[in-house]
N, C-alpha and C positions, 0 to 999 in steps of 0.2 A: 588614115589608115590603121593604124595603131589602136587609136580607139573602136575603129571598127571591128577588128578582131578581138579586142577585150568584150565588147558588147555581145560581138557571137558565141562567145566562150560561156562568158555567163550566161544567157539564154540556154545553151545545152545544160549547162550543170543545172538551171534550174528545174528542167524537165526532168533532168534524169532523180533531181532531189524530189520532185514530185509525182515520179514514179514508184520511187523508193518506198516515199511516206506514203502512197495508194494502196501498195503492196504489204508496208507494214500495217497499215489502218483493216485491209483487209484481214492480215493473218490476225490480228490482235482482235476483230469482229468474229472470225470466226473460232478462236478460242474461247471468247466470250459466250457464244452460243453452245458451245460443245460442253464446256467446263462449268456454266453458270444456268444460261438460260434453259436449254436444251437437257441438261445434264440428266435430270431424271426420269426423261423420255426414254433417253437414248439408252440408259442404263436396263431399264425395262427391256429394250429391244434386244439389248446384249442378252439377257436373260434368258428371254425367248428363245434366242437363238441358240444356247448350250443347253439349255433346258427344257422338257417337256412335260405336260399331265397325262399318265395314263390311267384312264380308268378299269379297274379289278371289277370284273363281273363275276359272281358268286355263282355258286356252284349251287344246281336246283337241288331241292331236298328229296329225299328217296322214298317213292311209294311201296309201300308192302302190301302184301293182302293180309287176313286176318291171323297168319298164324307168322306174322313178322318175315316173310319171304319176299325177296327182291323183287318186283316186277317194272319200275322204273328206276335208273341210277343214273350219274353223270360222271364222263370219263374226261382227262384233260386231254384236250387238243391243241394245235398250233394255228393260227392265222395268218396269213401273209399278206402285207401292204406295200405299198410304193408312196413315195411324195415325186411328184411325176416331175416339177422343175429341177429336182437333182440326180435325176435317171441322163445319163449323158447320151447313150447310143441307145435309145429306144428301142428301134427295131432289134439288134442282138438282144437285149433284154426281154425282151417279149419272148423271144425264142426259148430262151433259158430256161427261164419262167413256166414256160407251157411243157416243156418234157418234166421239169421238178415238180408239177402240180397236179398235171393232168388235165389243165383247163384248154382251151381254144387259142391257138396262138393271137388271130386276128380280133376277138375278144380282149386280151390282155393289151394287145396294142391300143387298141382304141382308148382303153381306161389308162394307158401313160401318155397318151396325146391331150388330156382334158387338163384344162388349165386350173388346176386344182392343188391344193396343199396335201390331199389324203385319197387316197383308194383303195379299196379291198382289190386283191388279187386272186386270193382263194381263202375260202372260209373252211373249221373243222378240220384240220387236214393231221396225217398221222405224226405224233412229235420227230419222228427220222427226219422229216423235212429240215430241219433244224441244222444237221450235219451237210445238208446239201446247200442250203443257203450261205453257210460259212467258206464253205469250199468256193461256191460263183462269186462270192465277193464283189456284189454287185452295188452301185451307188444310188442311194436315195431307196434302197427295199429293205424292210425292215421284217418283222413279226411280233404278235401279241400271242400269249397263252389265252385260250377259251377254252371251256366246256361243252362237250356234247353229249345228249341226251343217249341214253342206250336203253333198250329194252333187251334183255337177257333171253325171253322168252317169244323176242319175235314177234309173231301173230298173236300170242296167246293175250285173250281180252283186249283187243284191238278199239273196238267199238267202245265200252266204258273207258278205257285208259284216255284214248286220246293220242295227241304228239303235241310236238312243240317245233317252230319256225328255227330258224337260222339263228336270230337273236334270244333265242333260250323265252320265248314268248309263247306262253300255250295258245292252242289253235282249235283243240276238239277235248270234249270229255272232259274227264275228270283233271288232263292239265290246264284246260282252259277254265273249268269253274273254280279249282282251288289256285288259280297262276298266283294270286297275290299271298297266299297263304307259304306257297313252296319254291318262289323265284327269287325271295332273299335281296338286299339292298346292296347295292353297288359300293365300291370304296375306289379311290385313286392314291396316287402317289406322284410325287415331282421326281422326274429323274434327269441327271445330267448326259448330256450324249455329245457323238464327235462330229466331226465335219462330215460324217455320212448318215448322222441321226441317228445312230447306233446307242443304244443304251449301255453305259458305262459305270455309271454308279446312281444310287438311289439315296435321296437326301433324308435322313431321317425322322427331318423336323416337317417333312412335307408327307405324311404319310396317312392312311385313312382306311382303315381294316373292314372289309365288307362283314354286313352284316350277316351270320349264319341262317340258311333256309329252313323252314319246319319241314318234318316230314307229315307223310301220311300212311295213316293204317287204315285198310278196308274191310268189308263187312265180306266182301268175295273171298273164297277159297281156291287158291292156287289147282289144287290138285281135281275140285270139285268142278272148277270152271273148266279145266282140261278134259275132263270125262266127257263133260256137256257140250264142248266143241267136237271132239270126236265123234262121239253117237250122231250129233246134229248133221256134221260134214257127211256121215255116213250114209243118211237117211236122205239127203238132199242130191246125193250124188246117184243112190241106187234108185231113186224114183225121177231123176231126172227134171229135178224142181227149178225155177230159176232162183228161188233162193231161200232161208229159212230162218228162223229165230226162236231162240229160247229163253226162257227166264225163270229161277228159282227164286223162293224167299222161304225165311222161316215164319209162317203167320202170328206167332204169338208176338212178335218184336217187330216185324216190317224189313228186317235185314235181308238184304239181298246176297246170296251165297254164289252165283253166278248168271250173267247175260253174257249170251252168244250170238252169233250172226253168221251166216255164210252166204257170199262169200268172205272171207275175211283177209286184212292186209298185214305185210310187214312193216310194222311201226318205225324199224330204224329206214325202210324205205318208202316211205310212205308217198312222197311225191311220184314214184311210176305207177300207182295205183289209182285204179277208176275211182272217179269222185263220189260214185254212187256206192261204191263198196267200204269208202269210210265212213258213213253213218254208222251210228248204234243204231239199230234197225229195231230193236226191243221197247226203244220208247218215240222214234222217228217215223217207224211207216206203222199206218194205221189200217186196218183192213175191216169188211162186214162179219160179223164173229158168227153167223149162222148158228144152229143149233147148241153151243157151249151159252149163247146168250139166255136159252131157256131156263137155265139157274137164275138168272134174274126174274125173269116173268115167274115163273113158280114161288120163288121166294115172296117176293111183293102180293102175289095173291094168297098165300098161306097167312102172312104176317099182318095183311088186313083187314082178313076174316071175309075177303072176297070168296073165297073155295076154301073148303073144310080137306083135310087129309083122305077123309074117308069117303070124298065126293069121286062119283064116275061120270066117263064123259063117250058120248058116241062117236066115234072116228070116222064116220061115215064110209067104211069100206076103202079108204085111200082118197077118195075125191071129194072135196066141200066146196060146193059152190057159195060163194062170200060176194055179195053184191055184182060186182061185173068182173070177178075173178075167180077161178077155180085154181083151188090149191090141194096139192097133192102129199100123201105119204110115200114113203120108199115101198112097203108093203101096206097090205090091206088090213085093216084095224077095225074091230068093230069096238066094244065099250071096253074102255083102260080108266083105270085108276088115276090120281095124281102121280104117283110115284111110278106107275107104268108107263105113262106119258113120258116120263124123263128116262125110264131105264129104255125102251123102244124108241125115243126120238120121236114123237110125232107132232110133226108140223101142224095138223089139224087138231091136235087136242092142246096144244100150246096156245094156236088161235081161238080156241074156244075158253080157254082158260084166261086169257085177255080180255076177251070181249066182257067178263064179269068186273075187269077194271074200269075207274073213271080216268080219263086222260090225264087230269093233273093229278090226280093220286100215283099214276105210275110213271111219270115223267118226275116227279119229286124224289120218288123212291131210286129211280135212275141216277139222279143227282146224288143221294146220299151215300150210293154205293160208289160213287167219285166218276161215273161215267158223263162224256161231253166237258170234262175240264182237265188240266193238269193235276197229276199225281203230288207235283212239287219235288219230287225228288230229285237229290243234290246233284244233278248233271244237265247239259246245256243243251237247247233244242227237242225239250219235249214236247210232241204234238198234243193236244185237247183232245182229239177224236172228232167225232161230231155227232152232235145230238140237237137235233131242232127243237127250236121251241114249240109247245103246242099250238099256238096260231098258224105254226107253217106246215101243220098235218092234214095229212087228207083224208080220204073218207074209207081208205084203205091202209093207212100210216101204224094204226093199232095193231092190225092184223099183221103186217110185215114186221112190225120191231119186235112182237111177239114170239116170233120166231128167230129174229136177229138180222133183219134186213132195213134198210133206210135208217142205220146209226155205225158207226165205226168206232173201233177201240184201238189202243196199241195194246202189245203183248203185256206189258208191265200194269196199265192198268185195267185191265180185266183181268190178270191175277191177283191184282189187291183186293178186288170185289171179292173174287173165289175165296179170298184167305180169310175175309171178314166173316164168309159163311163158315168157315173151318175154325174161327176165332170165337165163337160163339157168338156173332153179330157183329163185333168189334172190327171195323175198320182202323188198322193200322197207316201211319206214315212210312212208305218206303224209304230207305235209305243205302247207301252205298259208300261212304266213307265212316269208319268208326269214331277214329278220333285223329286229332292234328296232335304233334309232340316235338317241342323245340329242341333246338342242337344237343340239349344237354338231357334229354330223354324225357324231359317233363311233360304231361298231357296238360296242354292247353286250351283244347277244345274236345268236346265230347258229346257225340250225337247217342242219345237215348231213346229207346222206343216210347212212342207217343201214341195214344190212341186219339184219331181226330174226330169218330163220331160212332155211336151204336146204331145200326141200320135195319136189324131186325131184331127181335127176340131170341133167347135162349132155346126155347121151346122150337121155334119155325128152323132156325140153324140146326136142330139137332136131327129134325123129320128131314131137311134136306140131306145132310150127311149120310143119312141111312139111304135114302134114295138115290144117290149119286153111288153108293155101294151097289148097288142093283144094276147098274149103268155098266159094271167090272165082272158083274155076273156071265156063266155059261149063257142065261137067256137076254145079257142086254148087247148093247151095239158096241162093248169095248172088253171083251175078255181076252185080248190081246194084251191089255195095261194089267193083268192080274201080276200080283207078286208073290209066291210062295212062302207061306210066313205071316205074311201080311195083311190088314183089310185097307182096301184101296179104296178111293171114294173118287169118284170124276166123272167127266162127262165130255162126248166125241161132237165135233162140229166140222160140216163139208156145207162151205157158203159159195155159191155161184157169184163169179168176179162181174161187177158192172160193167159193160162195154159201151163207152162214153160217145166212143165212133158213131154205133147204132143206137144208142140209147134204149137199152136194155140189157137184162142177166145175158151172160155169156151162158153159151151151152157144151162148148169145152173148156173153160176156164174156172179154177175150183182154190179155194183157199182149205187146206185140209187140218184140222187142229186137234188138240186132247188137252185138258185142263184137269188136273186132280192132286190130291193130298195124300199122304202116307206118313204113319199108319192115321188112320180116320178119325178115329176116336182122339187121338192125342197128336196130331200132325206135326211131326218134326220139318218136312217139309213139303212145301207146295210148288206146282211145277206146271208150266205151259211150254207147249210146242206147236211149232206152227211152220206149214211148207206151204210157201205158194208156189200153183202150178205144177203140182205133181202131174206128170203124166203116164199115160196108160191106164187101163181100166180099173186098177185101185186106185182111186183119188180120195177115198173116204178118210175123214179122220181115224175111225176105229180101225180100218188095215193099215194105213202109212205113218201116222204121227203115235195113236198107242202104245205101239211099240217101241217107240222111241223113249217115251217117258218111262214105259217097264224099266228100259234098259241102264239109263240114265239113273232113275231112283234105287233101282236095285243096288247099283254101284256104290251110290252116293249113302245110302244107310248100312250098307258095308262097311264103307271107308269112316263114318262118322258111327260105328259101334251101335246102334239101335238095335236091340236084341228083338228078334222074331216075336209075335205076342202070342204066338202055338205052335207047334212043328205043324208042316204041311197038311201032314193027316188027319190032324185032329180039328183044324177050322172049319166052323160050320160055312156051309155055303150060305153067302148073302142072300138068294134067291129063297133058302129057306125062312129066313128072319123076316121076309116081307109079310104084310099083313095078311089075315086071310082071305079079305076083297083081290088083290091083286093074284094070290096063287090061284084061285078059283078061275082067274080069268087066262084063257090061254093066245100065244101070240109069238108069232115068228119074229127070230132075231134078225135085225138090221143093221149095216153097220154106216154111221152117220157122220 
């Protein structure tokens, strides 16, 4: 019996010893894994729990106008984020955050319920939200400093400037085109955090400064842009037009001084605008130019010797039967000279001049003027317009193109062509950014005036400018574009819009335009004004667009302090400067 109990106790003791041995072995193995085998991994995990790497988003560079006035700047904001696994009462937290940020409570709750380590609650808020966050003391909720793009002039130059998205990426306009230049490079730092992932200390060794962003200086002048937009808006509203656009350039350099479109958008709230109003109309919207295109037809014919300045053409008293079509003039005209065909905007005269040209020669000239292709201005989304190759022309194409149909242009594209005429036949490259400067103020990139090609001779250009002056005379189609004290050269245009539904030109939808330069002999500015579908009986370019040109140009000349060439009383009428062959031919004025 004694041996039985002895064996029994020894067995129990052995079991107890085995349990203790197993326990000791387990603890020893655990200590081994923690202190030796997995030491590096666990150390890294511990550091990650108490530290976080935070990206520092740099402020975008400032965009200045030609005189260093701010057009786009960056301001400090606060963005709120959450670590969902650390948010205890998600329903309550969602309600508090909704009141604090103005976001929808259900949307916030959906974010908090996600199985993620990081979600945005609200972006780009007023820094005042920091105090509210501290008072709420919510687990798993914190904030980051970010910058937000701000446009102090709200709607000014909305087309060319463009805008940026939430992540400070340029989405449209100059903001998109020069995004790499002005966004800078992000930095980062390692921060120690408490149990709620709130940053409590920054490590000196773990810090990379964000690289400073560059700044842009434009050719656009804020004051000229404002005046252009103001007058354009007034014209669109008064004429109940669908939209309008106006572009101003310096003919000798290609600098764009203003680029306006209407309707405009508030760049600070671009997401609330209609997509069609966000586009830069001056380079994106193309239109059939109508009678302003006669400048290209006549320039080509004169320069190629197909027509001489002293030639005259019979304009069929207003109706010209050409092949299967009858072409009309607004008024009945008999014999007209080349200059007077432009002055009175005779469609028939332009067609007869076009007949003197060879198809391929005319096409080549139009391409030299930059038509049918992008101007390569430093702006995104530019349209090339439409100029079909000769192989796709019909028997009526030469007649139609001669008076500005079967071809489409953008406002900038055609203005660039007219600037070539004003610049002694030399076409310049248009540009909108003058130079890029680094954070220290040093110029690191500069756009300089660049000649693209010589399109017509000096002599042809001089003749065309003199003929364009007649358009603005009392006998021409645009006396409303005349500016007292200055010689103005220009051309009116009134084009029927093509209706694709009925596959023919509309009888009640028009595009009214005027393009001109001033002072005509040594131009400081060139300006095109285009109104899309003006309503009422006064839809002619000479009636609705020419006065807009006059008001914008007159205010700009005064702002630029361009002295009058002569006093209003002593300026000789351009009609009196016309060749004798013109003054002998009578013709009634018409608006086209």
